[in-house]
C-alpha positions as CSV (number, residue, x, y, z in Angstrom):
1,M,7.1,16.5,2.0
2,T,8.2,16.4,5.7
3,S,11.1,14.3,6.6
4,I,11.5,12.5,10.0
5,T,14.7,10.9,11.1
6,A,14.6,7.5,12.7
7,N,16.4,8.9,15.6
8,D,13.7,11.6,16.1
9,L,11.0,9.0,15.9
10,K,12.9,6.9,18.5
11,I,13.3,9.8,20.9
12,K,10.0,11.7,20.4
13,G,7.7,8.8,19.4
14,V,4.5,9.1,17.5
15,S,4.1,12.8,18.3
16,V,6.8,13.6,15.7
17,V,4.7,11.8,13.1
18,E,1.5,13.6,14.2
19,D,3.3,16.9,13.9
20,A,4.6,16.1,10.5
21,L,1.2,15.1,9.2
22,L,-0.3,18.4,10.3
23,D,1.7,20.2,7.6
24,D,1.7,17.4,4.9
25,D,-0.4,14.5,3.8
26,E,2.6,12.2,4.1
27,A,6.0,12.1,5.8
28,I,9.2,10.3,4.9
29,I,11.2,8.5,7.6
30,T,14.9,8.4,6.9
31,V,17.3,5.8,8.3
32,R,21.0,6.7,8.2
33,G,20.2,9.6,5.9
34,K,18.3,7.5,3.3
35,D,14.6,7.6,2.6
36,K,13.2,4.4,4.0
37,Y,9.5,4.6,4.8
38,V,6.5,6.8,4.1
39,V,3.8,7.5,6.7
40,I,0.3,8.6,5.8
41,N,-2.9,9.0,7.8
42,I,-5.4,6.2,7.8
43,K,-7.9,8.2,5.7
44,Q,-5.4,8.6,2.9
45,Y,-4.3,5.0,3.3
46,S,-7.9,3.8,2.9
47,K,-8.2,6.0,-0.2
48,L,-5.0,4.5,-1.8
49,R,-6.2,1.0,-1.0
50,E,-9.5,1.7,-2.7
51,Y,-7.7,2.9,-5.8
52,E,-5.5,-0.2,-5.7
53,L,-8.6,-2.5,-5.5
54,E,-10.3,-0.5,-8.3
55,V,-7.3,-1.1,-10.6
56,A,-7.3,-4.8,-9.7
57,L,-11.0,-4.9,-10.7
58,L,-10.3,-3.2,-14.0
59,E,-7.5,-5.6,-14.8
60,A,-9.7,-8.6,-14.0
61,R,-12.5,-7.3,-16.2
62,A,-9.9,-6.7,-19.0
63,D,-8.7,-10.3,-18.6
64,V,-12.3,-11.6,-18.8
65,A,-13.0,-9.5,-21.9
66,A,-9.8,-10.7,-23.6
67,G,-10.6,-14.4,-22.8
68,R,-7.7,-14.8,-20.4
69,V,-9.7,-16.9,-17.9
70,K,-10.2,-20.5,-17.1
71,H,-13.6,-22.1,-16.3
72,E,-13.1,-25.0,-14.0
73,S,-14.3,-26.6,-10.8
74,V,-12.8,-25.8,-7.4
75,E,-11.3,-29.2,-7.3
76,A,-9.7,-28.8,-10.7
77,H,-8.4,-25.4,-9.8
78,V,-6.8,-26.6,-6.5
79,K,-5.2,-29.5,-8.4
80,R,-3.8,-27.2,-11.1
81,V,-2.4,-24.8,-8.5
82,M,-0.9,-27.5,-6.3
83,D,0.8,-29.3,-9.3
């Protein structure tokens, strides 16, 4: 995985990120020698978000199947959450 220093990013701007993503799907930005951030292109980000939402859906379905749900009105839900 390509590594970009915060100083390179500051000096060279987004072009250093673009160059890094030509060789890899992701790049790490380091700050004071420590890995701090990961940069990915928007296509890969969208794919990861889709996976995340799919996992949330599977978890919700498992909760319903296991009976870990409440059936209540909107007003009762709001009251329960606010209390």
